[in-house]
DOTI-601715 format. One record per residue: x, y, z of N, C-alpha, C in turn; residue in three letters. Coordinates in steps of 0.2 Angstrom, whole numbers, padded with zeros to 4 digits, always signed. Layout:
<nodes>
XYZXYZXYZALA/...
</nodes>
This chain:
<nodes>
+0161+0052-0164+0157+0059-0164+0149+0056-0165MET/+0149+0053-0171+0142+0051-0171+0140+0044-0165LYS/+0143+0042-0161+0142+0038-0155+0138+0044-0151LYS/+0145+0048-0150+0143+0053-0145+0134+0058-0145SER/+0134+0059-0152+0127+0061-0153+0121+0057-0153LEU/+0122+0050-0153+0117+0046-0152+0116+0043-0144LEU/+0121+0045-0141+0121+0043-0133+0116+0051-0130ALA/+0119+0057-0134+0116+0062-0131+0108+0063-0133VAL/+0109+0059-0139+0099+0059-0139+0096+0052-0136ALA/+0098+0049-0136+0095+0043-0131+0093+0045-0124ALA/+0099+0048-0122+0098+0052-0113+0091+0058-0113LEU/+0092+0062-0120+0086+0066-0122+0080+0062-0121ALA/+0078+0057-0125+0073+0052-0126+0071+0051-0120ALA/+0076+0049-0116+0074+0045-0109+0071+0049-0104SER/+0074+0058-0104+0072+0061-0100+0064+0064-0101GLY/+0064+0064-0108+0057+0066-0111+0053+0061-0108ALA/+0054+0055-0106+0049+0048-0106+0047+0050-0097ALA/+0055+0050-0095+0053+0049-0086+0048+0057-0085LEU/+0049+0063-0089+0046+0069-0088+0038+0065-0087ALA/+0034+0061-0092+0028+0059-0092+0027+0055-0089GLN/+0030+0054-0084+0027+0047-0078+0031+0049-0073SER/+0029+0044-0067+0032+0045-0061+0036+0039-0060SER/+0044+0039-0059+0048+0034-0060+0051+0034-0052VAL/+0052+0028-0048+0054+0028-0043+0060+0024-0042THR/+0065+0026-0040+0072+0021-0036+0070+0019-0030LEU/+0071+0011-0028+0072+0011-0022+0076+0004-0021PHE/+0076+0003-0012+0080-0003-0013+0081-0004-0003GLY/+0084-0010-0002+0085-0012+0003+0094-0014+0003VAL/+0096-0014+0008+0103-0016+0010+0104-0020+0016ILE/+0104-0026+0018+0103-0029+0024+0108-0032+0025ASP/+0114-0031+0030+0120-0037+0031+0119-0038+0038ALA/+0120-0046+0036+0118-0050+0041+0124-0054+0044THR/+0126-0055+0051+0130-0061+0053+0127-0066+0056LEU/+0128-0070+0052+0123-0077+0055+0128-0082+0056ALA/+0125-0083+0063+0128-0092+0066+0124-0096+0066LEU/+0126-0103+0063+0122-0109+0067+0126-0114+0069GLY/+0121-0117+0074+0124-0122+0077+0120-0129+0075ARG/+0124-0134+0076+0121-0140+0076+0125-0146+0078GLY/+0123-0153+0078+0126-0158+0080+0130-0161+0077SER/+0132-0160+0070+0136-0161+0066+0142-0155+0064VAL/+0141-0150+0062+0145-0146+0062+0139-0138+0061SER/+0145-0132+0063+0142-0125+0064+0146-0123+0059ASN/+0141-0117+0057+0145-0113+0053+0144-0105+0053LYS/+0148-0099+0052+0147-0094+0054+0146-0091+0047THR/+0144-0084+0045+0146-0082+0039+0142-0075+0039GLN/+0146-0071+0035+0143-0063+0033+0137-0065+0027LEU/+0131-0063+0030+0127-0064+0023+0121-0058+0023THR/+0116-0061+0021+0112-0054+0019+0105-0056+0023ASN/+0100-0049+0023+0092-0052+0023+0090-0055+0028SER/+0094-0054+0035+0091-0057+0039+0085-0053+0043GLY/+0084-0047+0042+0078-0043+0043+0075-0042+0038ASN/+0077-0038+0031+0072-0037+0025+0074-0039+0021THR/+0073-0043+0015+0077-0043+0010+0079-0040+0004THR/+0087-0041+0005+0091-0035+0001+0088-0035-0007THR/+0088-0028-0010+0084-0029-0016+0086-0021-0019ARG/+0086-0021-0025+0085-0015-0030+0080-0016-0034LEU/+0077-0010-0035+0069-0010-0038+0069-0003-0041GLY/+0065-0003-0045+0062+0003-0050+0055+0001-0052PHE/+0051+0006-0050+0044+0007-0052+0041+0013-0053ARG/+0035+0011-0057+0034+0017-0061+0025+0017-0063GLY/+0023+0025-0063+0015+0022-0064+0014+0031-0069THR/+0009+0030-0075+0007+0034-0077+0000+0036-0078GLU/-0002+0041-0076-0010+0044-0077-0011+0043-0083ASP/-0018+0038-0084-0020+0039-0093-0025+0042-0093LEU/-0029+0044-0088-0034+0049-0086-0039+0044-0086GLY/-0046+0048-0083-0052+0044-0082-0053+0039-0078GLY/-0047+0039-0074-0046+0035-0069-0042+0028-0069GLY/-0039+0028-0076-0034+0023-0077-0027+0025-0076LEU/-0022+0021-0075-0016+0021-0073-0014+0014-0076ALA/-0006+0016-0079-0002+0010-0080+0003+0012-0078ALA/+0006+0004-0076+0013+0004-0070+0017-0002-0072GLY/+0022+0000-0070+0028-0005-0070+0032-0006-0064PHE/+0035-0012-0062+0038-0014-0056+0044-0019-0059TRP/+0050-0017-0058+0056-0022-0059+0061-0022-0052LEU/+0061-0027-0050+0063-0027-0042+0069-0035-0042GLU/+0076-0033-0040+0079-0038-0041+0083-0039-0035ALA/+0083-0046-0033+0086-0046-0026+0095-0048-0026GLY/+0095-0045-0023+0104-0044-0021+0108-0049-0016LEU/+0114-0051-0017+0118-0053-0011+0123-0048-0009ASN/+0122-0044-0006+0127-0038-0003+0133-0041+0001ASN/+0132-0047+0003+0138-0049+0005+0144-0052+0000ASP/+0140-0052-0006+0146-0055-0011+0146-0052-0019ASP/+0141-0047-0019+0139-0043-0024+0135-0047-0031GLY/+0132-0053-0028+0131-0057-0034+0122-0055-0035THR/+0119-0058-0039+0113-0057-0038+0110-0064-0037GLY/+0101-0063-0035+0099-0069-0035+0096-0074-0039ALA/+0094-0079-0038+0093-0084-0044+0084-0084-0045ALA/+0084-0084-0051+0076-0084-0053+0076-0092-0056SER/+0068-0091-0058+0064-0097-0061+0060-0094-0066ASN/+0062-0099-0071+0060-0095-0079+0053-0100-0081ALA/+0051-0106-0078+0046-0109-0078+0044-0114-0073ASN/+0042-0109-0067+0039-0115-0061+0041-0122-0060ASN/+0046-0123-0063+0049-0130-0061+0055-0131-0057GLN/+0056-0137-0055+0062-0137-0051+0068-0144-0055THR/+0073-0142-0053+0078-0147-0055+0084-0151-0051VAL/+0086-0154-0051+0091-0157-0046+0088-0161-0039GLY/+0092-0162-0034+0090-0167-0031+0087-0162-0023ALA/+0084-0165-0019+0080-0163-0014+0084-0159-0009TYR/+0082-0154-0006+0088-0151+0000+0083-0149+0005ASN/+0085-0155+0010+0081-0155+0017+0083-0150+0019PRO/+0088-0144+0019+0088-0137+0022+0082-0133+0020ALA/+0081-0134+0013+0075-0128+0011+0068-0131+0011THR/+0068-0137+0010+0064-0140+0010+0061-0140+0002GLY/+0065-0140-0002+0063-0139-0012+0069-0142-0014ALA/+0067-0143-0021+0073-0145-0025+0076-0138-0028ASN/+0081-0139-0031+0085-0134-0033+0081-0130-0038ALA/+0080-0123-0038+0077-0120-0044+0081-0120-0051PRO/+0077-0119-0056+0081-0119-0061+0083-0110-0063VAL/+0089-0109-0066+0094-0106-0065+0097-0102-0058ARG/+0097-0109-0055+0101-0108-0047+0108-0106-0049SER/+0111-0103-0044+0120-0102-0044+0122-0095-0043GLY/+0128-0093-0046+0129-0088-0045+0130-0084-0053THR/+0124-0078-0053+0123-0076-0059+0124-0067-0058GLN/+0122-0063-0063+0121-0056-0061+0115-0054-0060GLY/+0114-0048-0062+0107-0046-0059+0101-0047-0063LEU/+0097-0052-0059+0090-0054-0062+0086-0051-0059THR/+0078-0048-0063+0073-0046-0058+0068-0051-0055PHE/+0073-0056-0052+0068-0061-0048+0062-0061-0045ASN/+0063-0055-0042+0058-0054-0035+0051-0051-0039ARG/+0053-0048-0044+0046-0043-0047+0047-0040-0053ARG/+0045-0042-0058+0043-0040-0065+0038-0039-0068SER/+0034-0033-0067+0029-0034-0069+0025-0026-0073THR/+0020-0027-0077+0017-0022-0080+0011-0021-0078VAL/+0006-0017-0077-0001-0019-0075-0006-0011-0078SER/-0011-0013-0078-0017-0008-0079-0023-0007-0074LEU/-0023-0002-0070-0026+0001-0065-0033+0004-0067SER/-0038+0003-0060-0044+0009-0062-0047+0007-0057GLY/-0054+0009-0058-0061+0007-0054-0060+0000-0054GLY/-0060-0003-0058-0062-0011-0060-0057-0014-0054PHE/-0053-0011-0053-0045-0016-0049-0039-0016-0053GLY/-0035-0019-0052-0029-0021-0057-0027-0027-0059GLU/-0025-0026-0065-0021-0033-0070-0015-0032-0070ILE/-0013-0036-0068-0004-0036-0069-0002-0042-0071ARG/+0003-0042-0077+0005-0047-0080+0013-0047-0079VAL/+0018-0052-0079+0024-0055-0078+0025-0059-0070GLY/+0030-0060-0069+0033-0064-0063+0032-0058-0058ARG/+0030-0062-0053+0025-0059-0047+0026-0064-0041ASP/+0023-0061-0034+0022-0066-0028+0016-0070-0029TYR/+0015-0077-0029+0009-0079-0028+0004-0077-0023THR/+0000-0078-0025-0007-0075-0017-0006-0081-0009PRO/-0004-0085-0013-0004-0090-0007+0003-0089-0003HIS/+0007-0085-0005+0013-0083+0000+0012-0076+0003PHE/+0008-0075+0003+0006-0067+0006+0004-0069+0015TRP/+0001-0074+0015-0001-0075+0022+0005-0076+0026ASN/+0010-0079+0022+0016-0082+0028+0019-0077+0029TYR/+0018-0069+0024+0023-0064+0026+0019-0062+0032VAL/+0013-0058+0030+0008-0054+0034+0007-0055+0040TRP/+0006-0063+0041+0006-0065+0048+0012-0070+0051PHE/+0018-0068+0049+0023-0070+0052+0026-0064+0056ASP/+0028-0063+0061+0032-0059+0067+0036-0057+0061PRO/+0040-0063+0059+0049-0059+0055+0048-0058+0047PHE/+0041-0058+0045+0039-0057+0038+0044-0062+0033THR/+0045-0069+0036+0046-0074+0033+0054-0071+0029TYR/+0057-0068+0035+0067-0066+0034+0071-0071+0039ASN/+0077-0071+0040+0081-0072+0042+0079-0079+0047GLY/+0084-0080+0051+0084-0087+0055+0077-0088+0060VAL/+0073-0081+0061+0066-0081+0064+0060-0084+0062GLY/+0061-0084+0054+0056-0087+0050+0052-0093+0051ALA/+0046-0092+0050+0041-0099+0053+0044-0105+0049SER/+0043-0112+0053+0045-0116+0049+0040-0117+0045GLN/+0035-0115+0045+0030-0116+0039+0032-0115+0032ILE/+0039-0109+0030+0042-0109+0025+0045-0114+0023SER/+0046-0118+0026+0052-0126+0026+0043-0132+0023ASN/+0041-0130+0018+0036-0133+0014+0035-0137+0010ASN/+0030-0140+0007+0030-0143+0000+0028-0140-0004LEU/+0027-0133-0004+0025-0130-0009+0028-0129-0016GLY/+0036-0130-0016+0038-0132-0023+0040-0126-0027GLY/+0041-0124-0033+0044-0119-0036+0040-0113-0035ALA/+0033-0113-0034+0028-0107-0035+0025-0106-0027THR/+0031-0107-0023+0029-0107-0016+0029-0099-0014ASN/+0033-0095-0017+0035-0089-0018+0031-0084-0022VAL/+0036-0086-0027+0034-0081-0034+0032-0086-0040ARG/+0028-0085-0047+0028-0088-0051+0030-0082-0058ALA/+0031-0086-0063+0035-0082-0070+0027-0085-0073SER/+0027-0080-0078+0023-0082-0084+0017-0080-0080ASN/+0014-0076-0076+0008-0075-0074+0004-0069-0074SER/-0003-0070-0074-0008-0065-0076-0011-0065-0069VAL/-0012-0058-0065-0017-0058-0059-0021-0053-0062SER/-0026-0053-0057-0032-0049-0056-0032-0048-0049TYR/-0033-0043-0047-0034-0038-0040-0040-0033-0039PHE/-0044-0035-0034-0051-0033-0031-0048-0023-0029LEU/-0053-0021-0034-0052-0011-0030-0052-0012-0023PRO/-0049-0008-0021-0046-0005-0014-0053-0003-0011ALA/-0060-0001-0014-0065+0002-0009-0071-0003-0008ASN/-0068-0009-0008-0075-0014-0006-0075-0015+0003LEU/-0075-0009+0007-0074-0009+0014-0070-0014+0018GLY/-0065-0015+0016-0058-0019+0019-0060-0025+0017GLY/-0063-0028+0011-0061-0033+0007-0057-0032+0003PHE/-0052-0039+0001-0046-0037-0003-0046-0044-0006TYR/-0044-0045-0012-0042-0053-0016-0037-0053-0021GLY/-0036-0057-0022-0032-0059-0030-0033-0064-0031GLN/-0033-0066-0040-0034-0071-0043-0028-0070-0048LEU/-0023-0075-0046-0017-0077-0053-0016-0084-0057GLN/-0016-0082-0062-0013-0089-0065-0009-0089-0069HIS/-0004-0094-0069+0002-0095-0070+0004-0100-0075TYR/+0008-0100-0081+0010-0105-0086+0017-0108-0085ARG/+0019-0113-0086+0024-0117-0087+0028-0119-0093GLY/+0024-0116-0098+0027-0114-0106+0030-0120-0107GLU/+0028-0127-0107+0030-0133-0109+0026-0133-0117ASN/+0030-0138-0121+0027-0140-0127+0021-0145-0125SER/+0017-0144-0132+0012-0149-0130+0013-0158-0132SER/+0009-0161-0128+0011-0169-0131+0016-0173-0127GLY/+0018-0172-0121+0021-0174-0118+0019-0174-0111THR/+0022-0179-0106+0019-0181-0100+0019-0174-0096PRO/+0025-0169-0097+0027-0164-0093+0024-0158-0096THR/+0019-0159-0101+0017-0152-0103+0014-0147-0100ALA/+0009-0151-0095+0007-0146-0088+0011-0144-0084GLY/+0017-0146-0082+0020-0143-0077+0022-0136-0077ASP/+0023-0133-0068+0025-0127-0069+0016-0122-0070GLY/+0011-0126-0070+0006-0120-0073+0002-0123-0067THR/-0003-0118-0064-0006-0117-0061-0010-0112-0058GLY/-0015-0111-0053-0019-0105-0052-0018-0105-0045THR/-0018-0098-0041-0018-0096-0034-0023-0091-0034SER/-0028-0092-0027-0033-0088-0024-0031-0084-0017LEU/-0034-0078-0017-0032-0076-0010-0038-0070-0009ARG/-0043-0071-0005-0047-0066+0000-0047-0065+0005VAL/-0048-0059+0007-0045-0056+0013-0050-0051+0017GLY/-0050-0049+0024-0052-0044+0025-0049-0039+0031TYR/-0048-0034+0030-0043-0029+0034-0049-0024+0035ALA/-0049-0022+0043-0053-0015+0045-0050-0016+0050SER/-0048-0010+0054-0045-0007+0059-0040-0011+0063GLY/-0042-0015+0069-0035-0020+0071-0037-0026+0068ALA/-0041-0028+0063-0043-0035+0062-0040-0035+0057VAL/-0037-0042+0053-0034-0044+0047-0036-0052+0045ASN/-0037-0053+0041-0037-0060+0041-0039-0063+0034ALA/-0035-0069+0031-0035-0071+0025-0034-0078+0024ALA/-0038-0080+0018-0039-0087+0016-0035-0087+0010LEU/-0031-0093+0008-0027-0094+0002-0028-0100-0001ALA/-0029-0102-0007-0028-0109-0009-0024-0109-0016THR/-0019-0114-0018-0016-0114-0024-0016-0122-0027SER/-0015-0123-0034-0013-0130-0036-0009-0127-0040GLN/-0002-0131-0041+0001-0130-0048+0003-0138-0051THR/+0003-0137-0057+0003-0145-0061+0011-0147-0062ARG/+0010-0154-0060+0018-0159-0060+0015-0165-0062TYR/+0019-0167-0067+0018-0176-0069+0019-0179-0064ALA/+0025-0176-0059+0027-0181-0054+0023-0180-0046SER/+0018-0177-0048+0013-0175-0042+0009-0169-0042GLY/+0004-0165-0043+0001-0158-0041+0004-0156-0033ASN/+0005-0150-0032+0006-0147-0026+0000-0143-0027ILE/-0004-0146-0020-0009-0139-0018-0006-0139-0011SER/-0010-0131-0010-0007-0126-0005-0014-0121-0002THR/-0015-0123+0006-0021-0121+0008-0018-0117+0014THR/-0019-0109+0016-0017-0107+0021-0022-0103+0024ASN/-0021-0101+0031-0026-0096+0033-0022-0094+0040LEU/-0022-0085+0038-0018-0081+0042-0023-0074+0045GLY/-0023-0073+0051-0026-0069+0052-0022-0066+0059ALA/-0024-0058+0061-0019-0054+0066-0025-0050+0069SER/-0024-0049+0075-0028-0043+0079-0021-0039+0083TYR/-0023-0031+0082-0018-0027+0085-0021-0024+0093ASP/-0019-0025+0096-0023-0023+0104-0020-0017+0104PHE/-0013-0014+0100-0012-0009+0103-0005-0009+0105GLY/-0003-0010+0113+0003-0012+0114+0007-0019+0111PRO/+0002-0023+0107+0005-0029+0106-0001-0030+0099ALA/+0004-0034+0093-0001-0037+0090-0001-0044+0087LYS/-0006-0050+0088-0005-0055+0090-0007-0057+0082LEU/-0004-0064+0080-0005-0066+0072-0005-0073+0073SER/-0007-0076+0068-0007-0084+0069-0009-0088+0060ALA/-0006-0094+0059-0007-0095+0053-0006-0103+0053ILE/-0012-0105+0050-0013-0113+0049-0010-0115+0041ILE/-0008-0122+0040-0005-0121+0034-0005-0131+0033ASP/-0009-0131+0027-0007-0138+0024-0005-0138+0016GLN/+0000-0141+0015+0002-0144+0007+0001-0150+0006ASP/-0001-0152+0000-0001-0158+0000-0001-0160-0009ARG/+0005-0166-0011+0009-0168-0017+0004-0174-0019VAL/-0001-0175-0025-0004-0178-0026+0000-0186-0026SER/-0002-0191-0022+0001-0197-0024+0005-0196-0021GLY/+0010-0193-0015+0015-0191-0011+0013-0188-0003GLY/+0016-0185+0001+0016-0182+0006+0012-0177+0008PRO/+0009-0177+0014+0006-0170+0015+0007-0167+0021THR/+0010-0161+0021+0013-0158+0026+0008-0151+0030GLY/+0009-0152+0035+0006-0148+0040+0007-0143+0046LYS/+0006-0136+0046+0010-0132+0051+0004-0128+0053GLY/+0007-0125+0058+0006-0118+0061+0011-0114+0066TRP/+0006-0107+0066+0009-0104+0069+0007-0098+0074LEU/+0011-0096+0079+0008-0091+0083+0013-0086+0086ILE/+0011-0082+0085+0017-0076+0086+0015-0067+0088GLY/+0019-0063+0090+0017-0057+0093+0021-0052+0090VAL/+0019-0046+0089+0023-0040+0086+0024-0036+0093ASN/+0026-0032+0098+0026-0029+0104+0030-0020+0102ALA/+0029-0016+0099+0033-0009+0099+0035-0009+0105PRO/+0041-0006+0106+0044-0003+0112+0049+0003+0110MET/+0046+0009+0113+0050+0015+0111+0051+0015+0104GLY/+0057+0015+0103+0061+0016+0096+0061+0011+0093VAL/+0060+0006+0097+0060-0003+0094+0056-0007+0093GLY/+0056-0013+0092+0049-0017+0092+0052-0025+0093GLU/+0049-0028+0099+0050-0035+0100+0047-0039+0094TRP/+0048-0044+0093+0047-0050+0089+0047-0057+0092ARG/+0043-0060+0092+0042-0068+0094+0037-0073+0091ALA/+0039-0078+0091+0036-0085+0087+0036-0090+0089SER/+0031-0095+0087+0032-0104+0090+0029-0105+0084TYR/+0032-0109+0078+0030-0111+0074+0033-0121+0074SER/+0028-0124+0070+0029-0129+0069+0027-0134+0062THR/+0029-0138+0059+0028-0141+0053+0029-0148+0051TYR/+0026-0152+0050+0026-0160+0050+0027-0162+0042LYS/+0032-0164+0039+0032-0167+0033+0037-0163+0029GLY/+0042-0168+0025+0046-0167+0019+0045-0170+0014THR/+0050-0168+0007+0049-0174+0002+0052-0181+0004LEU/+0059-0179+0009+0062-0184+0010+0061-0190+0015ALA/+0057-0185+0022+0055-0190+0026+0048-0186+0028VAL/+0042-0191+0026+0034-0190+0028+0032-0188+0034ALA/+0036-0190+0040+0034-0190+0044+0038-0187+0050ALA/+0043-0182+0047+0048-0176+0051+0044-0171+0053ALA/+0045-0169+0058+0042-0163+0061+0048-0160+0064ARG/+0047-0152+0063+0053-0149+0066+0047-0143+0069SER/+0049-0139+0075+0047-0133+0077+0052-0131+0079SER/+0051-0121+0080+0056-0117+0080+0052-0113+0083LYS/+0057-0110+0090+0055-0104+0095+0058-0098+0092LEU/+0056-0094+0091+0062-0087+0089+0058-0081+0092SER/+0065-0078+0095+0063-0069+0096+0068-0066+0095LEU/+0067-0060+0094+0070-0054+0091+0068-0048+0092GLY/+0072-0044+0091+0072-0037+0093+0077-0033+0086TYR/+0072-0025+0085+0075-0022+0081+0073-0016+0083VAL/+0080-0012+0083+0082-0005+0084+0082-0001+0079HIS/+0077+0005+0079+0076+0009+0074+0081+0016+0076ASN/+0087+0017+0071+0091+0023+0072+0086+0027+0068LEU/+0083+0026+0063+0079+0031+0061+0074+0027+0056SER/+0069+0032+0053+0065+0029+0047+0068+0024+0043LYS/+0073+0023+0041+0077+0021+0037+0082+0015+0037ARG/+0084+0015+0045+0091+0013+0046+0089+0008+0052THR/+0090+0002+0053+0090+0000+0060+0094-0006+0061ALA/+0097-0007+0067+0099-0013+0070+0095-0018+0073LEU/+0097-0023+0072+0092-0030+0076+0095-0035+0078TYR/+0094-0040+0082+0097-0046+0084+0090-0052+0083VAL/+0092-0057+0081+0087-0062+0083+0090-0069+0084THR/+0085-0074+0087+0088-0079+0089+0084-0083+0090LEU/+0084-0090+0088+0081-0096+0086+0082-0104+0089ALA/+0078-0107+0090+0080-0116+0093+0076-0118+0088ARG/+0077-0124+0086+0074-0128+0082+0074-0136+0084LEU/+0069-0137+0086+0069-0146+0088+0066-0149+0082ASP/+0072-0155+0080+0067-0160+0075+0066-0167+0079ASN/+0061-0171+0075+0056-0175+0078+0054-0180+0073LYS/+0054-0186+0073+0053-0192+0069+0058-0191+0062ASP/+0063-0192+0065+0067-0191+0059+0070-0185+0055GLY/+0067-0180+0057+0068-0174+0053+0075-0172+0057GLY/+0081-0167+0054+0086-0166+0052+0086-0158+0050SER/+0083-0154+0050+0084-0148+0049+0088-0144+0052MET/+0092-0139+0049+0096-0135+0053+0095-0127+0052ALA/+0099-0123+0055+0099-0115+0056+0105-0112+0055LEU/+0105-0107+0048+0110-0103+0047+0116-0109+0044ASN/+0114-0113+0041+0121-0117+0036+0124-0122+0039GLY/+0121-0123+0047+0123-0126+0051+0121-0134+0049ALA/+0125-0142+0051+0122-0147+0050+0119-0151+0057VAL/+0114-0154+0058+0114-0158+0064+0110-0165+0061THR/+0111-0170+0065+0107-0176+0063+0100-0177+0066GLY/+0097-0184+0063+0092-0184+0063+0089-0184+0071ALA/+0082-0179+0072+0079-0178+0078+0086-0175+0084ASN/+0090-0171+0081+0093-0166+0086+0090-0159+0084SER/+0097-0155+0089+0092-0149+0088+0097-0145+0084ASN/+0096-0139+0083+0101-0134+0080+0098-0127+0083SER/+0103-0122+0083+0100-0115+0086+0105-0111+0081THR/+0102-0106+0080+0104-0100+0076+0103-0092+0078GLY/+0108-0089+0076+0108-0080+0078+0110-0076+0074TYR/+0104-0072+0072+0106-0068+0067+0108-0059+0071ASP/+0113-0055+0068+0114-0049+0072+0114-0044+0065PHE/+0112-0040+0064+0112-0035+0058+0112-0029+0056GLY/+0112-0026+0051+0113-0019+0049+0107-0018+0044LEU/+0101-0014+0043+0096-0014+0038+0097-0006+0036ARG/+0096-0005+0031+0095+0003+0026+0094+0003+0021HIS/+0086+0008+0021+0081+0005+0015+0083+0012+0011SER/+0079+0013+0005+0082+0019+0002+0075+0020-0003PHE/
</nodes>
């Protein structure tokens, strides 16, 4: 009886809290049939996120008055093909052997696990001054890969620049504090972020996983352009990334481009670029890109180039069918492959995604 009364009291308290602020449940379920073909082996699998990353999230805001607002955002990555949660990273550092298929080492806490808010877990305060955001979040230099890649960094069509030397903070960083410029600056926008590895002092690796990232841009009408740069400290060699992205919307089509350079101090330098197009047609959209990148931790001279073509057919505002095909060419010792296939050095690989995406 006491447990029942406690449960009712907890629900009542929760309801009162929700009534004082705006809270939204949101998500995406994206199922993908992925085929990969290589010179060594092929692979066929039911996977996810071929068009948009599968996720489940909760976000909310509270009006504090005087133009101030508090907010939170909890967003978890999901593998809807098997029901597991996506991996997270506690300290912006890497462990394990280098994986040439992904261009990075295995992340901390990788593997099969339950629900983690790996995609974003932040609390924020915003107002006329801009926004201060604290927690695990996307790094500023990551956003150019998303906004200026026609495939938004997803699926077999994603830019080859995604296979770079960016390390554990290439997409997100834990233990971060960010400042965002206010939205009323005539099209100018920007984000400054600092994140910590949180290691004990007095060791050679004390600074590992600590870094700073900056992005500034301008968007007005058909034009959008942004420059980003970052550096993350590691005893094995600091990782620096600089990229520039731009797009122009002509109406019938939007053209986009990215140039990128990654450098490991005392190690290799990687360089790449992309050119792409998005072309709406009726209820759907055609997507195409060509991207190339040179350099991996395993083979510094390796070069891979990818040609991607895709079509998204919108059944409604929330549901879509899609198909993407890509061909990857390796040179100078490269052996990257698509959708889990394995290919030999300097050999080609092809990949296909067929999927259904639903958002809520």
